[in-house]
C-alpha positions as CSV (number, residue, x, y, z in Angstrom):
1,M,-7.9,10.9,9.4
2,R,-6.7,11.9,6.0
3,L,-3.9,14.5,5.9
4,T,-4.6,16.5,2.6
5,E,-4.1,20.0,3.6
6,G,-1.6,22.2,5.4
7,W,1.5,20.7,4.4
8,E,4.5,22.7,3.1
9,H,7.3,21.3,0.5
10,Y,10.7,22.1,-0.2
11,K,12.4,20.6,-3.4
12,G,16.0,20.3,-3.0
13,S,18.4,19.1,-0.1
14,L,18.9,20.2,3.2
15,G,21.9,19.9,5.6
16,G,19.2,17.8,7.8
17,V,16.0,17.9,9.5
18,W,17.2,20.6,12.0
19,E,16.9,23.1,8.9
20,V,13.1,22.1,8.5
21,W,12.3,23.6,11.5
22,R,14.7,26.5,11.6
23,E,14.2,28.1,8.3
24,L,14.8,31.7,9.5
25,K,18.8,30.7,9.8
26,L,18.8,29.9,6.1
27,Q,17.3,33.0,4.5
28,Q,20.6,34.5,4.2
29,T,22.1,31.7,2.4
30,L,22.8,32.0,-1.4
31,Y,20.7,28.7,-2.4
32,H,17.8,29.0,0.2
33,L,14.3,28.6,-1.5
34,P,10.9,29.4,-0.1
35,W,8.8,26.4,1.1
36,E,5.6,26.1,-1.1
37,A,2.0,25.4,0.4
38,V,0.8,22.1,-1.3
39,T,-1.9,19.9,-0.9
40,L,-1.4,15.7,-0.9
41,P,-1.3,13.7,-3.1
42,H,1.8,15.9,-4.2
43,S,4.7,14.9,-6.6
44,F,8.0,17.0,-6.9
45,N,8.2,15.7,-10.6
46,A,4.6,16.8,-11.8
47,F,5.9,18.9,-14.7
48,D,9.5,18.2,-15.5
49,A,8.9,14.5,-16.2
50,V,7.6,15.6,-19.3
51,D,9.5,18.6,-20.2
52,P,11.6,17.9,-23.2
53,D,13.9,20.7,-22.5
54,V,15.1,19.4,-19.0
55,Q,16.0,16.2,-17.3
56,Y,13.5,15.3,-14.5
57,Y,14.9,15.9,-10.9
58,Q,15.8,13.5,-8.9
59,G,16.8,14.0,-5.2
60,Q,15.4,14.9,-1.9
61,G,12.1,16.6,-1.4
62,W,11.0,17.6,2.0
63,Y,7.6,17.9,3.3
64,R,6.5,19.6,6.7
65,L,3.2,19.9,8.7
66,K,2.2,20.5,12.2
67,L,-0.2,18.2,13.7
68,D,-2.8,18.6,17.0
69,V,-2.6,15.3,18.3
70,S,-5.3,14.0,20.8
71,N,-5.4,10.2,21.3
72,P,-8.7,9.0,22.9
73,Y,-7.5,5.6,24.0
74,P,-5.7,5.1,27.4
75,E,-2.4,4.2,26.4
76,G,-3.5,4.2,22.8
77,R,-0.9,4.1,19.7
78,T,-0.5,7.0,17.3
79,L,0.2,6.1,13.8
80,L,1.0,7.5,10.5
81,R,0.1,5.6,7.6
82,F,1.6,6.3,4.1
83,E,-0.4,4.7,1.1
84,G,2.8,5.2,-1.0
85,A,5.8,7.7,-1.0
86,G,8.8,7.6,-3.6
87,Q,11.1,6.3,-3.3
88,R,12.9,6.3,-0.1
89,S,11.0,8.1,2.9
90,F,12.5,9.1,6.1
91,V,9.9,10.2,8.8
92,Y,10.8,12.7,11.4
93,I,8.7,14.0,14.6
94,G,10.8,17.4,15.1
95,T,14.3,16.3,14.7
96,E,14.0,12.9,15.7
97,L,13.8,10.0,13.1
98,A,10.7,7.9,13.7
99,G,10.9,5.6,10.8
100,S,12.0,4.8,7.5
101,H,11.0,3.1,4.3
102,N,12.7,1.6,1.2
103,G,10.0,1.2,-1.9
104,G,7.9,3.8,-3.6
105,Y,4.9,1.9,-3.9
106,D,3.7,-0.3,-1.1
107,E,2.2,0.9,2.2
108,F,4.1,1.6,5.4
109,T,3.1,2.9,8.8
110,V,5.3,4.4,11.2
111,D,4.0,4.5,15.1
112,I,4.8,8.2,16.5
113,T,3.4,7.5,19.7
114,E,6.8,8.2,22.0
115,A,8.1,10.7,19.6
116,A,4.9,12.8,19.8
117,E,4.8,13.0,23.5
118,R,8.6,14.0,23.7
119,V,8.2,16.6,21.5
120,R,5.1,18.1,22.5
121,A,7.1,19.0,25.6
122,I,9.4,21.3,23.8
123,P,8.0,24.8,24.0
124,Y,9.4,25.6,20.7
125,Y,6.6,23.9,18.9
126,G,3.8,25.1,21.0
127,G,2.0,21.8,22.0
128,Q,1.7,20.7,18.3
129,V,3.6,17.7,16.9
130,P,5.9,18.6,14.1
131,V,5.9,16.2,11.2
132,A,8.9,16.3,8.6
133,V,9.1,13.8,5.8
134,M,11.9,13.5,3.5
135,A,11.3,11.8,0.1
136,D,14.2,10.8,-2.0
137,N,14.3,9.5,-5.6
138,S,17.9,10.0,-6.4
139,R,19.5,7.3,-8.5
140,D,20.7,4.5,-6.7
141,L,22.1,1.1,-8.3
142,Q,21.1,-1.0,-5.5
143,T,17.5,-0.2,-5.3
144,V,14.1,-1.2,-7.0
145,P,13.0,0.0,-9.7
146,S,16.0,0.4,-11.7
147,D,16.6,4.0,-13.2
148,I,16.9,1.8,-16.8
149,S,13.3,1.1,-16.3
150,D,10.9,2.3,-19.0
151,F,9.1,4.6,-16.6
152,N,10.0,7.6,-14.2
153,L,10.9,7.1,-10.6
154,Y,8.9,9.8,-9.3
155,G,9.1,11.7,-6.0
156,G,7.0,12.8,-3.5
157,L,4.1,11.9,-1.1
158,Y,1.9,10.8,-4.1
159,R,-0.5,8.8,-2.2
160,H,-2.7,9.9,0.6
161,V,-1.3,10.0,4.2
162,H,-3.3,9.1,7.3
163,L,-3.2,10.0,10.9
164,E,-4.6,6.9,13.0
165,Y,-5.4,6.0,16.8
166,V,-5.8,2.7,17.7
167,P,-5.8,1.0,21.2
168,A,-2.7,-0.3,22.9
169,V,-4.2,-3.8,21.4
170,S,-6.0,-3.6,18.2
171,L,-6.5,-5.5,14.8
172,E,-3.7,-4.8,12.3
173,R,-4.4,-6.9,9.5
174,V,-7.4,-9.6,8.4
175,H,-7.1,-12.0,5.6
176,V,-9.7,-14.0,4.1
177,T,-8.9,-17.1,2.3
178,V,-11.5,-18.6,-0.2
179,F,-10.9,-22.3,-0.8
180,E,-12.8,-25.5,-2.2
181,A,-14.9,-22.7,-4.3
182,S,-17.6,-24.0,-6.6
183,S,-21.0,-22.9,-7.7
184,D,-22.4,-25.3,-4.6
185,K,-20.3,-24.3,-1.9
186,A,-17.0,-22.7,-0.8
187,A,-15.0,-22.7,2.5
188,L,-13.8,-19.6,4.1
189,R,-10.9,-19.0,6.8
190,I,-10.6,-15.9,8.6
191,D,-7.1,-15.0,9.9
192,A,-5.9,-11.9,11.5
193,R,-3.2,-10.4,13.3
194,L,-2.7,-7.9,16.4
195,Y,-0.9,-4.6,16.9
196,N,0.4,-4.8,20.1
197,P,3.9,-3.3,20.2
198,L,4.1,-3.2,23.8
199,R,3.1,-6.7,24.1
200,K,0.3,-6.3,26.9
201,Q,-1.2,-9.4,28.3
202,T,-4.9,-9.3,28.1
203,P,-7.8,-11.3,27.0
204,V,-9.9,-9.9,24.0
205,R,-13.4,-10.5,22.7
206,L,-13.6,-11.2,18.9
207,A,-16.7,-11.0,17.0
208,V,-16.6,-11.9,13.0
209,T,-19.6,-11.3,10.7
210,V,-19.9,-12.1,7.2
211,R,-22.4,-10.4,4.8
212,N,-23.4,-11.6,1.5
213,P,-23.4,-9.3,-1.6
214,A,-27.0,-7.7,-0.4
215,G,-25.8,-6.9,2.9
216,E,-27.3,-9.8,4.9
217,A,-25.2,-11.3,7.7
218,V,-24.7,-15.1,6.5
219,W,-22.3,-16.1,9.2
220,Q,-21.4,-15.0,12.8
221,H,-18.8,-15.9,15.1
222,E,-17.8,-14.9,18.4
223,A,-15.2,-16.0,21.1
224,D,-13.2,-14.9,24.1
225,V,-9.2,-15.5,23.6
226,D,-6.0,-14.4,24.8
227,G,-3.6,-12.1,22.6
228,W,-1.5,-13.6,20.1
229,E,1.4,-13.1,17.8
230,G,1.6,-13.2,13.9
231,M,-1.2,-14.3,12.0
232,R,-4.0,-16.3,13.8
233,E,-6.7,-18.4,12.5
234,L,-9.8,-17.1,14.0
235,A,-12.8,-19.2,12.3
236,T,-13.6,-21.6,9.2
237,Q,-16.9,-22.1,7.8
238,E,-18.7,-23.3,4.7
239,L,-20.4,-20.9,2.6
240,P,-23.2,-22.7,0.6
241,A,-24.4,-21.8,-2.8
242,P,-22.0,-18.7,-3.0
243,E,-22.7,-15.8,-5.4
244,L,-19.6,-15.8,-7.8
245,W,-17.4,-13.1,-8.5
246,S,-16.8,-12.7,-12.2
247,P,-16.4,-9.5,-14.6
248,D,-20.1,-9.5,-15.6
249,D,-21.2,-10.1,-12.1
250,P,-18.6,-8.6,-9.6
251,A,-20.4,-10.2,-6.4
252,L,-18.9,-8.9,-3.2
253,Y,-19.0,-10.3,0.2
254,E,-18.0,-8.5,3.5
255,C,-16.0,-9.8,6.4
256,E,-15.9,-7.7,9.4
257,V,-13.7,-8.4,12.6
258,A,-14.3,-6.6,15.7
259,L,-12.0,-6.7,18.7
260,A,-12.4,-5.6,22.2
261,S,-10.2,-5.4,25.5
262,Q,-9.9,-3.2,28.3
263,Y,-7.9,-1.0,26.3
264,G,-10.8,-0.2,23.8
265,A,-12.3,-1.4,20.7
266,S,-11.0,-1.7,16.8
267,R,-12.7,-3.1,13.8
268,I,-11.5,-4.0,10.3
269,T,-13.9,-4.6,7.4
270,E,-12.6,-6.3,4.3
271,R,-14.4,-7.1,1.3
272,F,-13.8,-10.4,-0.8
273,G,-15.2,-12.4,-3.5
274,V,-15.7,-16.1,-4.3
275,R,-14.2,-17.3,-7.6
276,Y,-12.2,-20.0,-9.0
277,Y,-9.9,-20.2,-12.1
278,E,-7.5,-21.9,-14.2
279,F,-5.2,-21.3,-16.8
280,V,-5.3,-24.8,-18.9
281,R,-2.0,-25.8,-20.3
282,K,-2.1,-25.0,-23.8
283,G,-5.5,-24.2,-23.6
284,P,-7.8,-21.4,-22.4
285,F,-8.5,-19.4,-19.4
286,M,-11.2,-20.8,-17.2
287,L,-13.2,-18.7,-14.6
288,N,-15.9,-20.4,-12.4
289,G,-15.6,-23.4,-14.7
290,S,-16.4,-21.4,-18.0
291,R,-13.9,-20.5,-20.6
292,L,-13.1,-16.6,-20.7
293,L,-11.5,-14.7,-23.3
294,I,-9.0,-12.2,-21.7
295,R,-9.3,-8.5,-23.1
296,G,-7.0,-6.2,-21.2
297,T,-5.0,-3.1,-21.1
298,H,-2.0,-1.8,-18.8
299,R,-2.0,1.5,-16.4
300,H,0.5,3.6,-14.5
301,D,0.0,6.1,-11.8
302,D,0.4,9.0,-14.3
303,H,-1.7,11.8,-15.2
304,A,-1.0,15.2,-16.9
305,G,-0.4,17.9,-14.6
306,V,0.2,15.8,-11.4
307,G,2.2,13.2,-12.5
308,P,1.7,9.9,-10.3
309,A,0.0,12.0,-7.8
310,M,-3.6,11.2,-9.0
311,T,-6.6,12.2,-7.3
312,D,-9.2,9.8,-6.5
313,E,-11.6,11.3,-9.1
314,M,-8.8,11.0,-11.6
315,I,-8.3,7.3,-10.9
316,R,-12.1,6.8,-10.8
317,E,-12.5,8.0,-14.3
318,E,-9.9,6.3,-15.8
319,L,-11.0,2.8,-14.3
320,A,-14.5,3.8,-15.7
321,L,-13.2,4.3,-19.3
322,I,-11.3,1.1,-18.9
323,K,-14.3,-1.0,-18.2
324,E,-16.6,0.9,-20.5
325,M,-14.1,0.3,-23.5
326,G,-14.6,-3.5,-23.0
327,A,-11.8,-4.6,-21.0
328,N,-12.0,-7.3,-18.3
329,F,-8.2,-7.6,-17.5
330,L,-5.5,-5.0,-16.3
331,R,-2.0,-5.3,-15.8
332,L,-0.7,-2.9,-13.1
333,G,2.8,-2.1,-14.4
334,H,5.3,-2.0,-12.9
335,Y,4.6,-1.6,-9.3
336,Q,1.8,-2.3,-6.5
337,Q,-1.1,0.3,-6.8
338,S,-3.3,1.9,-4.5
339,K,-5.9,0.3,-2.5
340,L,-8.6,2.4,-4.4
341,V,-7.1,0.8,-7.6
342,L,-7.7,-2.6,-6.5
343,D,-11.2,-1.7,-4.6
344,L,-12.4,-0.2,-8.2
345,C,-11.3,-3.3,-10.0
346,D,-13.1,-5.5,-7.5
347,E,-16.5,-3.4,-7.8
348,L,-16.1,-3.1,-11.6
349,G,-15.1,-6.6,-12.4
350,I,-11.8,-6.1,-14.1
351,M,-9.2,-8.9,-13.5
352,V,-5.7,-7.8,-12.1
353,W,-2.1,-8.9,-12.7
354,E,-0.3,-6.9,-10.1
355,E,3.8,-6.8,-9.7
356,I,6.5,-5.4,-8.2
357,P,8.9,-2.9,-9.9
358,W,11.7,-5.5,-10.5
359,C,12.3,-4.3,-13.9
360,R,15.5,-4.3,-16.2
361,G,17.6,-4.0,-13.1
362,G,19.2,-7.3,-13.2
363,L,20.5,-8.8,-9.9
364,G,21.8,-6.3,-7.4
365,N,23.7,-7.0,-3.7
366,D,22.0,-8.4,-1.0
367,A,20.0,-5.4,0.0
368,Y,18.6,-5.1,-3.5
369,K,17.2,-8.6,-3.3
370,Q,16.0,-8.3,0.0
371,Q,14.0,-5.5,-1.1
372,C,12.5,-7.4,-4.1
373,R,11.4,-9.9,-1.4
374,D,10.0,-7.4,1.1
375,M,7.9,-5.6,-1.8
376,L,6.4,-8.8,-3.1
377,K,5.6,-9.9,0.6
378,A,3.9,-6.5,1.3
379,M,1.9,-6.3,-1.8
380,I,0.4,-9.8,-1.5
381,E,-0.4,-9.2,2.3
382,Q,-1.7,-5.9,1.6
383,H,-4.0,-6.8,-1.4
384,Y,-4.5,-10.2,-0.1
385,N,-8.4,-10.0,-0.2
386,H,-9.1,-8.6,-3.5
387,P,-11.0,-11.0,-5.7
388,S,-9.9,-9.2,-8.8
389,V,-6.1,-10.2,-8.6
390,I,-5.4,-13.6,-10.4
391,L,-2.2,-12.9,-11.0
392,W,1.0,-11.9,-8.8
393,G,4.2,-10.8,-10.7
394,W,7.9,-10.7,-9.5
395,A,9.5,-9.4,-12.8
396,T,8.8,-8.3,-15.9
397,K,9.3,-10.4,-19.0
398,T,13.0,-9.1,-20.0
399,T,14.1,-9.5,-16.3
400,G,12.4,-12.9,-16.0
401,K,14.0,-14.1,-19.3
402,A,17.7,-12.8,-18.1
403,I,17.3,-14.6,-14.8
404,L,16.1,-17.8,-16.3
405,R,19.1,-17.7,-18.7
406,R,21.3,-17.5,-15.8
407,L,19.9,-20.0,-13.8
408,R,20.3,-22.6,-16.8
409,K,23.8,-21.4,-17.2
410,R,24.5,-22.3,-13.7
411,K,22.8,-25.6,-14.1
412,S,24.7,-26.5,-17.1
413,A,27.9,-25.7,-15.3
414,G,27.1,-27.8,-12.3
415,L,26.3,-25.0,-9.9
C-alpha cells in the first residue's frame, strides 16, 4: 500500500522524536513552527534550491503519519519500504527508533512488527501506529555524495513509501541471470532469497513460471524444499530461440516465483530481457551481434516546483521525450534512481549507465568507504534484472582519475 496522503512535515530540528508527538508542549516557544500537511513524494528543498537569493536549506526535516495497521497473516511481518529518502533517515514508531539508513538513493526497508505492537498498547495513540521519519541532508564530510558535487543534496521523502504485509516466511528477492545468450538460445538461472527474520523452520512450496513477451508460459517448475538463508538457486533452464531485447524491439520476459508455507503465500514477479553485448577494444559497441551507435543523454531527479520529488507522471513524460528525440542510451547521474525510471528504460528500449554518487569527494574514512561499497551492492542487487542496464558505475570521471593517480603513486613507491 503506497502511503501518499495524511503526512505532515516540519522543516527544522527538534529536540528529539518526543517533540514530534507532544507538539502542544512547544507552542509557547519562540522558535516553534507549525506542521504542514504534505503529499508524498515531498522534498523540503523544492524551491530554495533554485532561489538565487538564499542558500538552500541543509538540515533536519521531520515527517509524521498515523497508521491503522492490520496484518492479515498469522505471525506476519509488517514493513515500511522506502524507495529513497535524503540523505540520512531515522524511522521511529512512537518514540522508538525502528531503523535508520545512510544514503539518499537506494531502497531500504524497516520491519516495524514488534514496535507497532508495543505502541498500539499505549492509550495516548488511540490504537493507531504513529510513524515519524527524520530526513537529514546536513553537510557531512564523511558521507556520499560529497557537498562539492555538482548537484544538490536534496532532503525529504522524495520517493514513494509503502506499507507492506508479508507472511512470517516470504520471498524477499528474486534474481534472473541470463547467460550464454545468442539468437539461437539462452540459459536462465533463477535465484531467490527468503525474508525469515525469526528463522522459522518450515518446508515451503515453490512454483516458478517464465512467460514470453506475449504473456505465454514457456517454462514452469515446482518443488518442495526446506527454508534457506541467503540467495539460493531455484532452477535453471534453456530458453530456445529467445526474443532479444534491443532499443528497436525491447522484448521483455516475465519470471514469477510463488512461495507457500504454513504461514501464508507470497509471490514476486520480475521482468527481464535476453540480450548480449560487447564493447570492442578500440572498436564499436556491439549489441546482439550487430554494431550499434550509442546516442544518449543524462538525467537527474529534478523538476521545477518539486525538486527531486518528481511524480510518476513527470518521470513518464520525461522518459518518453528522451526516447522521442532519438536517444537509445541514458546515463543516470550521479546516483541510483527509482525502479520506475529503470522500468521505463526497459519498456522504451533505452540502454542505461547507472552509478553510485561517489563524486568529487576523494577518499573519506572507513565509514565513507563502506557506504560506497554498500551503495554499489544495493544498486546492483535492487536493479539486477533490468535488461536496460549495460554499465554499472562506481565513480565519476574526475573521482576515478584521482584514484588511479593515487594508486599509481603507491605502486611506484613500492606500496
